ZATI-893150 format. One line per field, with one value per residue: residue number from 0; residue in one letter; y, x, z of N, C-alpha, C, O in turn. Coordinates in pm, whole numbers, plus 50000, padded with zeros to 5 digits. Atoms other than C-alpha are relative to their C-alpha. Example, Ala and Ser with C-alpha at 12.3 -4.5 7.8 and 13.67 -1.06 7.14 Angstrom:
BEGIN
seq	c(0; 1) $
type	c(a; s) $
n.y	c(49881; 49881) $
n.x	c(50089; 49918) $
n.z	c(50000; 49994) $
ca.y	c(49550; 49894) $
ca.x	c(51230; 51367) $
ca.z	c(50780; 50714) $
c.y	c(50120; 50109) $
c.x	c(50090; 49923) $
c.z	c(50000; 50073) $
o.y	c(50118; 50220) $
o.x	c(50194; 49974) $
o.z	c(50066; 50090) $
***
This chain:
BEGIN
seq	c(0; 1; 2; 3; 4; 5; 6; 7; 8; 9; 10; 11; 12; 13; 14; 15; 16; 17; 18; 19; 20; 21; 22; 23; 24; 25; 26; 27; 28; 29; 30; 31; 32; 33; 34; 35; 36; 37; 38; 39; 40; 41; 42; 43; 44; 45; 46; 47; 48; 49; 50; 51; 52; 53; 54; 55; 56; 57; 58; 59; 60; 61; 62; 63; 64; 65; 66; 67; 68; 69; 70; 71; 72; 73; 74; 75; 76; 77; 78; 79; 80; 81; 82; 83; 84; 85; 86; 87; 88; 89; 90; 91; 92; 93; 94; 95; 96; 97; 98; 99; 100; 101; 102; 103; 104; 105; 106; 107; 108; 109; 110; 111; 112; 113; 114; 115; 116; 117; 118; 119; 120; 121; 122; 123; 124; 125; 126; 127; 128; 129; 130; 131; 132; 133; 134; 135; 136; 137; 138; 139; 140; 141; 142; 143; 144; 145; 146; 147; 148; 149; 150; 151; 152; 153; 154; 155; 156; 157; 158; 159; 160; 161; 162; 163; 164; 165; 166; 167; 168; 169; 170; 171; 172; 173; 174; 175; 176; 177; 178; 179; 180; 181; 182; 183; 184; 185; 186; 187; 188; 189; 190; 191; 192; 193; 194; 195; 196; 197; 198; 199; 200; 201; 202; 203; 204; 205; 206; 207; 208; 209; 210; 211; 212; 213; 214; 215; 216) $
type	c(x; x; x; x; x; x; x; x; x; x; x; x; x; x; x; x; x; x; x; x; x; x; x; x; x; x; x; x; x; x; x; x; x; x; x; x; x; x; x; x; x; x; x; x; x; x; x; x; x; x; x; x; x; x; x; x; x; x; x; x; x; x; x; x; x; x; x; x; x; x; x; x; x; x; x; x; x; x; x; x; x; x; x; x; x; x; x; x; x; x; x; x; x; x; x; x; x; x; x; x; x; x; x; x; x; x; x; x; x; x; x; x; x; x; x; x; x; x; x; x; x; x; x; x; x; x; x; x; x; x; x; x; x; x; x; x; x; x; x; x; x; x; x; x; x; x; x; x; x; x; x; x; x; x; x; x; x; x; x; x; x; x; x; x; x; x; x; x; x; x; x; x; x; x; x; x; x; x; x; x; x; x; x; x; x; x; x; x; x; x; x; x; x; x; x; x; x; x; x; x; x; x; x; x; x; x; x; x; x; x; x; x; x; x; x; x; x) $
n.y	c(49880; 49884; 50007; 50073; 49915; 49993; 50133; 50012; 49917; 50067; 50125; 49965; 50117; 49994; 50124; 49949; 50091; 49920; 49891; 49875; 49884; 49906; 49913; 49863; 49991; 50008; 50140; 50020; 49941; 50090; 50120; 49966; 49985; 50133; 50064; 49941; 50053; 50140; 50000; 49945; 50086; 49920; 49999; 49883; 49950; 49950; 50000; 50087; 49945; 50076; 49912; 49977; 50013; 49882; 50019; 49918; 50077; 49988; 50068; 50107; 49992; 49860; 49949; 50074; 50018; 50140; 50027; 50140; 50038; 50045; 50111; 50029; 49944; 50093; 49933; 50088; 49934; 49861; 49930; 50035; 50029; 50013; 50103; 49945; 50060; 49911; 50046; 50001; 50128; 50102; 50074; 49936; 49934; 49941; 49866; 49949; 49891; 49878; 49946; 49956; 49857; 49941; 50102; 49949; 50100; 49987; 50047; 50109; 50124; 50081; 50119; 50104; 50074; 50144; 50023; 49989; 50109; 50122; 49962; 50053; 49885; 50044; 50050; 49886; 49915; 50073; 50004; 49865; 49922; 50077; 49996; 49955; 50067; 50025; 49887; 49898; 49949; 49889; 50045; 49890; 50032; 49910; 50006; 49907; 49889; 50024; 50094; 49936; 50016; 50136; 50009; 49917; 50066; 50112; 49968; 49871; 49879; 49966; 50056; 49903; 50027; 49926; 50007; 50032; 49931; 49985; 50131; 50081; 49948; 50103; 49982; 50105; 50035; 50110; 50112; 50134; 50072; 50118; 50044; 49911; 49875; 50026; 50020; 49869; 49931; 50065; 49964; 49866; 50015; 49928; 49863; 49988; 50085; 49999; 49963; 50056; 50070; 50112; 50112; 49986; 50026; 50146; 50065; 49984; 50082; 50139; 50018; 49997; 50128; 50102; 49978; 50045; 50146; 50053; 49984; 50060; 49904) $
n.x	c(50081; 49912; 49901; 49879; 49922; 50070; 49991; 49868; 50001; 50082; 49936; 49911; 49925; 49987; 50024; 50037; 50001; 50033; 50095; 49936; 50011; 49899; 49941; 50011; 50044; 49888; 49988; 50091; 49938; 49892; 50061; 50059; 49892; 49947; 50100; 49990; 49879; 50026; 50094; 49934; 49884; 49878; 49925; 50018; 49885; 50041; 49901; 50042; 49949; 50011; 50028; 49897; 50051; 50084; 50115; 49981; 49975; 49863; 49990; 49902; 49893; 49975; 50100; 49995; 50125; 50020; 50070; 50042; 50117; 50103; 50080; 50117; 50011; 50058; 50038; 49990; 49973; 50037; 49900; 49986; 49865; 49982; 49909; 49947; 49877; 49884; 49905; 49863; 49978; 50069; 50084; 50119; 49978; 50121; 49984; 50116; 50055; 50007; 49864; 49957; 50022; 49978; 50019; 50034; 49994; 49889; 50049; 49914; 50076; 49959; 49917; 50014; 50126; 49974; 49965; 50121; 50092; 49956; 49985; 50107; 50039; 50060; 49893; 49917; 50070; 50017; 49870; 49958; 50090; 50076; 49923; 50063; 50127; 50027; 50050; 49899; 49970; 49907; 49864; 49907; 49871; 49887; 49948; 49894; 50053; 49979; 50101; 50132; 50069; 50055; 50116; 50106; 50047; 50087; 50111; 50059; 49949; 50081; 49940; 49936; 49858; 49937; 49855; 49933; 49871; 49953; 49993; 50121; 50131; 50097; 50125; 50100; 50063; 50096; 49958; 50034; 49879; 49988; 49863; 49946; 49962; 49881; 49890; 49965; 49923; 49869; 49924; 49944; 49883; 49998; 50044; 50136; 50018; 50134; 49997; 50122; 50033; 49916; 50034; 49921; 49861; 49989; 50010; 49877; 49899; 50026; 49958; 49854; 49952; 50022; 49903; 49867; 50002; 49993; 49865; 49906; 49952) $
n.z	c(50000; 50008; 50106; 49962; 49908; 49872; 49939; 49937; 49880; 49899; 49959; 49891; 49956; 49855; 49929; 49868; 49886; 49883; 50019; 50042; 49912; 50050; 49899; 50047; 50139; 50094; 50042; 50112; 50119; 50040; 50057; 50130; 50098; 50028; 50085; 50134; 50062; 50035; 50112; 50120; 50028; 49995; 49874; 49915; 49926; 49870; 49893; 49890; 49875; 49876; 49886; 49899; 49864; 49978; 50087; 50119; 50121; 50049; 50129; 50004; 50100; 50036; 50094; 50127; 50075; 50037; 50126; 49997; 50079; 49906; 50050; 49917; 49866; 49904; 49875; 49884; 49872; 50017; 50081; 50141; 50047; 50144; 50050; 50125; 50053; 49996; 50102; 49946; 49931; 50080; 49906; 49950; 49872; 49944; 49944; 49926; 50079; 49921; 49985; 50132; 50021; 50135; 50103; 50133; 50105; 50094; 50129; 50044; 49977; 49887; 50021; 49899; 50006; 49986; 49860; 49919; 50035; 49932; 49860; 49914; 49918; 49874; 49914; 49961; 49904; 49874; 49933; 49965; 49917; 49902; 49877; 49878; 49974; 49859; 49922; 49975; 49867; 50006; 49969; 49981; 50059; 49986; 50137; 50035; 50079; 50143; 50047; 49993; 50128; 50010; 49913; 50056; 50122; 49966; 49911; 50033; 49934; 49884; 49879; 49911; 49980; 49891; 50011; 49874; 50007; 50137; 50067; 49987; 49968; 49966; 50072; 49983; 50127; 49996; 50084; 49953; 49957; 50085; 50029; 50103; 49936; 49919; 50095; 50055; 49897; 49993; 50121; 49982; 49915; 49873; 50025; 49947; 49882; 49941; 49858; 49942; 49876; 49961; 50089; 50122; 49963; 49982; 50131; 50078; 49933; 50036; 50140; 49999; 49948; 50103; 50108; 49952; 49991; 50137; 50051; 49907; 49903) $
ca.y	c(50000; 50228; 50315; 50129; 50425; 50457; 50082; 50099; 50380; 50168; 49864; 49943; 49698; 49692; 49382; 49448; 49274; 49415; 49724; 50058; 50359; 50656; 50860; 51171; 51298; 51306; 50926; 50938; 51173; 50942; 50640; 50818; 50909; 50553; 50421; 50663; 50541; 50178; 50253; 50446; 50180; 50433; 50466; 50705; 50922; 51018; 51090; 50877; 50983; 50837; 50974; 51130; 51102; 51451; 51316; 51523; 51396; 51329; 51248; 50919; 50902; 51280; 51339; 51080; 51066; 50710; 50583; 50263; 50077; 50050; 49722; 49691; 49844; 49638; 49732; 49584; 49694; 50024; 50111; 50121; 49968; 50001; 49697; 49812; 49686; 49846; 49824; 49900; 49584; 49395; 49298; 49373; 49624; 49760; 50119; 50271; 50501; 50747; 50793; 50878; 51247; 51446; 51156; 51227; 51022; 50963; 50931; 50609; 50264; 50040; 49761; 49429; 49277; 48927; 48956; 49067; 48802; 48528; 48702; 48528; 48833; 48644; 48469; 48793; 48997; 48724; 48700; 49075; 49196; 48908; 49024; 49134; 48875; 48842; 49066; 49393; 49506; 49819; 49739; 49984; 49989; 50143; 50236; 50388; 50727; 50616; 50360; 50612; 50585; 50209; 50245; 50532; 50345; 50051; 50226; 50574; 50930; 50933; 50743; 50934; 50941; 51041; 51124; 50965; 51096; 51147; 50774; 50641; 50716; 50523; 50471; 50278; 50092; 49864; 49521; 49159; 48943; 48703; 48502; 48734; 49046; 48896; 48787; 49140; 49284; 49029; 49121; 49476; 49343; 49547; 49862; 49794; 49657; 49555; 49722; 49612; 49439; 49156; 48909; 49048; 49043; 48679; 48588; 48732; 48560; 48227; 48275; 48365; 48048; 47836; 47995; 47939; 47578; 47523; 47645; 47458; 47760) $
ca.x	c(50000; 50303; 50564; 50895; 51064; 50795; 50808; 51180; 51118; 50858; 51084; 51235; 51511; 51446; 51471; 51290; 51353; 51180; 50962; 51042; 51104; 51277; 51517; 51513; 51392; 51740; 51736; 51435; 51617; 51917; 51698; 51518; 51846; 51971; 51645; 51679; 52032; 51923; 51630; 51855; 52131; 52399; 52663; 52650; 52906; 52895; 53095; 53083; 53112; 53163; 53071; 53316; 53286; 53127; 52861; 53005; 53012; 53366; 53421; 53600; 53927; 53969; 53649; 53711; 53443; 53316; 53210; 53003; 52739; 52420; 52230; 51996; 51873; 51801; 51642; 51737; 51743; 51577; 51854; 51879; 52186; 52303; 52455; 52680; 52959; 53297; 53522; 53835; 53794; 53586; 53336; 52993; 53017; 52756; 52706; 52477; 52245; 52208; 52588; 52607; 52641; 52613; 52482; 52469; 52411; 52710; 52626; 52816; 52662; 52669; 52925; 52919; 52594; 52742; 52885; 52551; 52353; 52564; 52547; 52349; 52171; 51971; 52279; 52477; 52211; 52146; 52518; 52564; 52254; 52121; 52284; 52017; 51737; 51571; 51443; 51629; 51794; 51993; 52365; 52618; 52943; 53282; 53429; 53750; 53687; 53825; 53544; 53261; 53180; 53127; 52887; 52693; 52674; 52509; 52285; 52223; 52287; 52018; 52238; 52372; 52751; 52934; 53301; 53514; 53856; 54071; 54063; 53721; 53349; 53049; 52717; 52395; 52253; 51957; 52052; 51948; 52195; 52227; 52533; 52571; 52576; 52826; 53039; 53024; 53145; 53428; 53529; 53598; 53866; 53972; 53828; 53476; 53393; 53050; 52995; 52639; 52399; 52567; 52384; 52566; 52902; 52842; 52743; 53058; 53274; 53108; 53163; 53526; 53574; 53422; 53648; 53961; 53857; 53808; 54160; 54315; 54350) $
ca.z	c(50000; 49974; 49715; 49709; 49879; 50149; 50205; 50277; 50526; 50705; 50727; 51066; 51158; 51534; 51753; 52082; 52414; 52721; 52759; 52595; 52821; 52657; 52869; 52653; 52318; 52165; 52156; 51924; 51687; 51688; 51624; 51341; 51169; 51204; 51057; 50767; 50701; 50708; 50477; 50239; 50253; 50352; 50624; 50918; 51093; 51460; 51772; 52085; 52447; 52792; 53135; 53378; 53756; 53744; 53506; 53222; 52864; 52745; 52377; 52324; 52134; 52137; 51945; 51675; 51404; 51369; 51026; 51029; 50832; 51042; 51013; 51310; 51634; 51941; 52273; 52608; 52972; 52872; 52626; 52245; 52084; 51726; 51558; 51277; 51054; 51115; 50810; 51015; 51223; 50963; 51231; 51375; 51662; 51902; 52020; 52283; 52088; 52377; 52378; 52008; 51918; 51594; 51388; 51016; 50704; 50478; 50112; 50076; 50042; 50348; 50374; 50557; 50436; 50405; 50756; 50901; 50710; 50873; 51212; 51490; 51635; 51898; 52033; 52038; 52220; 52475; 52553; 52564; 52744; 52956; 53279; 53519; 53544; 53885; 54165; 54210; 54531; 54610; 54600; 54742; 54546; 54615; 54277; 54151; 53993; 53657; 53635; 53672; 53302; 53322; 53615; 53455; 53125; 53298; 53552; 53407; 53519; 53789; 54034; 54336; 54333; 54651; 54611; 54884; 54781; 54472; 54397; 54505; 54509; 54644; 54470; 54525; 54225; 54165; 54036; 54058; 54248; 53957; 53861; 53563; 53782; 54024; 53729; 53587; 53918; 53931; 53575; 53696; 53930; 54232; 54077; 54210; 54556; 54685; 55024; 55098; 55137; 55321; 55099; 54797; 54975; 55073; 54717; 54564; 54827; 54748; 54375; 54442; 54647; 54371; 54112; 54325; 54382; 54009; 53944; 54233; 54461) $
c.y	c(50126; 49986; 49920; 50080; 50004; 49867; 49980; 50080; 49932; 49872; 50031; 49876; 50009; 49866; 50037; 49889; 50083; 50115; 50131; 50111; 50099; 50089; 50146; 50001; 49984; 49857; 49974; 50059; 49912; 49876; 50029; 50014; 49864; 49922; 50052; 49947; 49856; 49992; 50049; 49922; 50080; 49992; 50123; 50042; 50054; 50009; 49923; 50054; 49901; 50100; 50012; 49984; 50118; 49998; 50095; 49908; 50028; 49920; 49894; 50023; 50141; 50052; 49934; 49991; 49855; 49992; 49852; 49978; 49945; 49888; 49970; 50077; 49895; 50075; 49901; 50083; 50152; 50082; 49952; 49976; 49990; 49886; 50043; 49928; 50106; 49947; 49994; 49866; 49882; 49913; 50081; 50057; 50054; 50134; 50039; 50124; 50131; 50062; 50046; 50147; 50038; 49895; 50066; 49887; 50031; 49940; 49900; 49870; 49919; 49881; 49895; 49919; 49850; 49965; 50002; 49886; 49870; 50019; 49948; 50109; 49957; 49952; 50115; 50085; 49929; 49998; 50138; 50064; 49921; 49993; 50012; 49938; 49978; 50125; 50097; 50033; 50119; 49951; 50123; 49957; 50107; 49987; 50100; 50105; 49978; 49908; 50057; 49978; 49864; 49987; 50081; 49939; 49893; 50045; 50138; 50115; 50038; 49946; 50111; 49957; 50088; 49981; 49973; 50074; 50007; 49869; 49928; 50084; 49883; 50033; 49884; 49974; 49888; 49891; 49870; 49927; 49867; 49963; 50094; 50132; 49983; 49982; 50131; 50078; 49942; 50042; 50138; 50000; 50077; 50146; 50027; 49900; 50011; 50027; 49938; 49981; 49881; 49879; 50005; 49973; 49851; 49929; 50010; 49922; 49853; 49972; 49997; 49870; 49890; 50013; 49953; 49849; 49938; 50005; 49952; 50092; 49971) $
c.x	c(50085; 50091; 50119; 50079; 49934; 50008; 50133; 50005; 49923; 50063; 50105; 50068; 50026; 49964; 49977; 50003; 49974; 49908; 50073; 49970; 50110; 50051; 49996; 49970; 50114; 50020; 49911; 50057; 50113; 49946; 49944; 50107; 50058; 49904; 50009; 50121; 49981; 49907; 50062; 50124; 50130; 50064; 49962; 50134; 49948; 50121; 49942; 50058; 49990; 49980; 50122; 49938; 49911; 49875; 50005; 50028; 50142; 50010; 50111; 50099; 50018; 49904; 49999; 49861; 49993; 49925; 49966; 49881; 49894; 49914; 49877; 50006; 49938; 49975; 50015; 50035; 49982; 50105; 49992; 50148; 49998; 50097; 50043; 50127; 50109; 50104; 50143; 50033; 49938; 49913; 49875; 50030; 49867; 50032; 49871; 49949; 49996; 50137; 50057; 49962; 50023; 49990; 49960; 50014; 50117; 49956; 50096; 49931; 50057; 50086; 49962; 49872; 50021; 50032; 49875; 49903; 50036; 50012; 49882; 49960; 49945; 50107; 50086; 49933; 49979; 50130; 50038; 49913; 49931; 50066; 49919; 49861; 49985; 49950; 50113; 50014; 50094; 50137; 50090; 50137; 50103; 50081; 50113; 49945; 50011; 49893; 49859; 49920; 49934; 49874; 49883; 49943; 49897; 49875; 49939; 50054; 49922; 50057; 50068; 50144; 50053; 50151; 50059; 50133; 50042; 50000; 49866; 49873; 49910; 49869; 49907; 49930; 49899; 50045; 49951; 50128; 50012; 50146; 50066; 50047; 50126; 50122; 50046; 50083; 50142; 50086; 50063; 50116; 49991; 49962; 49859; 49984; 49857; 50012; 49882; 49897; 50091; 49976; 50085; 50147; 50024; 49999; 50130; 50115; 49985; 50044; 50152; 50060; 49985; 50101; 50138; 50007; 50013; 50142; 50106; 50057; 49954) $
c.z	c(50000; 49881; 50049; 50102; 50138; 50073; 50070; 50130; 50113; 50053; 50106; 50055; 50151; 50060; 50146; 50104; 50124; 49962; 49969; 50099; 49961; 50112; 49957; 49851; 49901; 49950; 49879; 49872; 49949; 49932; 49862; 49892; 49962; 49910; 49857; 49926; 49956; 49879; 49871; 49962; 49997; 50139; 50083; 50060; 50133; 50092; 50119; 50129; 50114; 50114; 50091; 50138; 50036; 49913; 49880; 49880; 49950; 49870; 50004; 49886; 49945; 49894; 49865; 49936; 49953; 49867; 49997; 49909; 50094; 49942; 50085; 50130; 50090; 50130; 50114; 50122; 49990; 49924; 49855; 49969; 49848; 49973; 49861; 49959; 49997; 49902; 50052; 50064; 49926; 50090; 50035; 50138; 50053; 50066; 50073; 49927; 50079; 50024; 49866; 49981; 49854; 49890; 49868; 49899; 49907; 49868; 49938; 50037; 50116; 49957; 50105; 49995; 50019; 50145; 50087; 49970; 50071; 50152; 50080; 50100; 50135; 50099; 50053; 50108; 50133; 50079; 50052; 50107; 50112; 50137; 50127; 50022; 50150; 50070; 50034; 50148; 49982; 50047; 50011; 49952; 50035; 49872; 49982; 49903; 49850; 49941; 50009; 49872; 49985; 50084; 49945; 49873; 50033; 50074; 49978; 50083; 50125; 50131; 50081; 50029; 50112; 49993; 50138; 50009; 49854; 49921; 49996; 50013; 50038; 49930; 50033; 49869; 50022; 49905; 50060; 50036; 49925; 49983; 49899; 50062; 50082; 49911; 49940; 50100; 50008; 49881; 50011; 50098; 50130; 49983; 50053; 50113; 50048; 50149; 50075; 49890; 50026; 49911; 49873; 50026; 50014; 49866; 49923; 50063; 49961; 49857; 49991; 50049; 49896; 49887; 50041; 50006; 49862; 49945; 50099; 50104; 50141) $
o.y	c(50237; 49879; 49889; 50025; 49988; 49861; 49922; 50037; 49951; 49821; 50042; 49784; 50033; 49809; 50085; 49780; 50167; 50125; 50159; 50130; 50081; 50131; 50234; 49902; 49943; 49835; 49905; 50000; 49892; 49834; 49948; 49969; 49839; 49855; 49975; 49921; 49817; 49915; 50006; 49953; 50060; 49949; 50215; 49962; 50103; 49960; 49909; 50099; 49800; 50219; 49915; 49971; 50108; 50098; 50138; 49803; 50143; 49799; 49920; 50080; 50162; 50131; 49989; 49972; 49810; 50070; 49767; 50073; 49834; 49896; 49921; 50118; 49822; 50174; 49789; 50180; 50230; 50202; 49834; 50045; 49931; 49879; 50061; 49868; 50214; 49839; 49916; 49813; 49766; 49790; 50201; 49984; 50073; 50154; 50013; 50220; 50238; 50173; 50085; 50187; 49976; 49891; 50156; 49794; 50147; 49824; 49923; 49853; 49912; 49830; 49925; 49853; 49786; 49862; 49916; 49836; 49789; 49932; 49970; 50119; 50017; 49985; 50116; 50119; 49992; 50012; 50151; 50132; 49982; 49885; 49974; 50008; 49949; 50231; 50055; 50032; 50134; 49902; 50205; 49854; 50225; 49879; 50211; 50074; 50021; 49902; 49984; 49950; 49854; 49926; 50035; 49947; 49878; 49991; 50172; 50095; 50131; 49978; 50209; 49857; 50209; 49870; 50042; 50140; 49987; 49869; 49852; 50199; 49768; 50149; 49771; 50069; 49810; 49917; 49859; 49936; 49759; 50041; 50120; 50184; 50064; 50032; 50152; 50141; 50017; 50060; 50169; 50105; 50087; 50229; 50142; 49782; 50121; 49956; 49885; 50041; 49838; 49801; 49902; 49909; 49798; 49835; 49912; 49874; 49783; 49868; 49917; 49822; 49807; 49913; 49886; 49790; 49838; 49919; 49986; 50064; 50045) $
o.x	c(50033; 50098; 50129; 50129; 50002; 50017; 50138; 50066; 49956; 50023; 50224; 50001; 50139; 49860; 50069; 49951; 50056; 49866; 50178; 49856; 50226; 49974; 49982; 49989; 50091; 50067; 49951; 50045; 50128; 49995; 49960; 50087; 50090; 49947; 50002; 50113; 50022; 49931; 50022; 50188; 50213; 50000; 49897; 50228; 49836; 50229; 49821; 50173; 49920; 50003; 50195; 49816; 49828; 49803; 49901; 50091; 50181; 49986; 50220; 50067; 50032; 49943; 49947; 49761; 50076; 49832; 50055; 49816; 49910; 49871; 49777; 50113; 49848; 50042; 49964; 50111; 50061; 50120; 49968; 50236; 49907; 50203; 49961; 50197; 50091; 50160; 50223; 50142; 49958; 49918; 49868; 50078; 49773; 50142; 49761; 50023; 50016; 50146; 50174; 49850; 50104; 50074; 49876; 50093; 50141; 49914; 50158; 49887; 50178; 50074; 49893; 49838; 49945; 49988; 49858; 49836; 49949; 50061; 49767; 50018; 49979; 50102; 50125; 49995; 49988; 50129; 50096; 49964; 49867; 50098; 49966; 49767; 50082; 49937; 50223; 49917; 50156; 50151; 50096; 50189; 50071; 50129; 50108; 49864; 49924; 49878; 49761; 49800; 49822; 49776; 49769; 49823; 49797; 49767; 49839; 50130; 49961; 50006; 50118; 50168; 50034; 50201; 50026; 50162; 49959; 50013; 49841; 49876; 49943; 49838; 49951; 49883; 49912; 50071; 49932; 50228; 50014; 50236; 50186; 50153; 50218; 50230; 50165; 50182; 50239; 50207; 50157; 50174; 49883; 49989; 49819; 50014; 49805; 50084; 49898; 49910; 50166; 50067; 50132; 50214; 50125; 50076; 50175; 50203; 50083; 50105; 50209; 50159; 50075; 50152; 50207; 50111; 50084; 50181; 50223; 50162; 49987) $
o.z	c(50017; 49820; 50168; 50200; 50239; 50196; 50178; 50228; 50230; 50157; 50076; 50103; 50194; 50027; 50213; 50081; 50160; 49847; 50027; 50140; 49998; 50198; 50042; 49782; 49787; 49838; 49785; 49765; 49828; 49827; 49770; 49779; 49846; 49817; 49761; 49805; 49846; 49786; 49762; 49861; 49909; 50236; 50035; 50068; 50140; 50060; 50132; 50132; 50104; 50098; 50113; 50150; 50127; 49905; 49829; 49895; 49930; 49869; 50054; 49782; 49825; 49807; 49768; 50005; 49874; 49843; 49991; 49863; 50146; 49827; 50033; 50175; 50049; 50159; 50106; 50114; 50043; 49948; 49830; 50019; 49789; 50034; 49772; 50041; 49942; 49922; 50002; 50047; 49963; 50083; 50010; 50225; 49976; 50118; 50025; 49909; 50022; 50077; 49858; 50011; 49784; 49800; 49865; 49918; 49872; 49863; 49835; 50151; 50136; 49845; 50203; 50094; 50092; 50196; 50174; 50061; 50103; 50223; 50042; 50208; 50237; 50217; 50170; 50208; 50238; 50202; 50159; 50196; 50198; 50185; 50234; 50059; 50220; 50009; 50071; 50222; 49877; 50159; 49919; 49994; 50044; 49840; 50033; 49816; 49774; 49819; 49998; 49877; 49934; 50041; 49946; 49849; 49962; 50050; 50042; 50178; 50196; 50238; 50025; 50097; 50112; 50007; 50235; 50109; 49765; 49799; 49902; 50057; 50011; 49906; 50052; 49805; 50116; 49787; 50181; 49964; 49985; 50016; 49906; 50026; 50074; 49941; 49918; 50063; 50017; 49894; 49937; 50127; 50189; 50071; 50068; 50098; 50065; 50220; 50184; 49783; 49938; 49884; 49825; 49945; 49967; 49844; 49863; 49992; 49936; 49829; 49918; 49993; 49878; 49836; 49964; 49974; 49844; 49867; 50088; 50161; 50234) $
***
């Protein structure tokens, strides 16, 4: 019931998991531009930022302009992610849409179709995003200041950060005490420490003991 051009515009390549809850209108503009690029079969350019401990946006790689071929959008844990082909690495990469700035269409045909066609999207998204199943509790973390961006990326800018000193801050976050969450904390090494609740501290100690036992420690 539409022209070929209108049909392409209506074919939105979005894979949804969970319930949609937009954080701000700029995300919609970003999503719309990405959809337009996908419908027009062209690449996009943008800049990417991370959060500082002061909740300021800091451009990554000194303001580098990223050039990628967008292939799909996915939604998980109240966040949009772009899945795109990066010609520099010859691989599918993911980007948080709310962290993308100055998105523009590049009048150059997308690359990486063969790579994306053979790409197992369901397996990738389940591995990447399936971290926080279960009932949420408030977990108090002690975090090195350099890791503020990682915490804000995962839990958003509404968290209350309290600076302890030049090296550490503390923050309370909502998370399910799943194996995936505990594993994520462990992956951050001695840069993030669970302070409370005691249940969470006990869980991470138990996981640590199991890991040491597995490796003969």
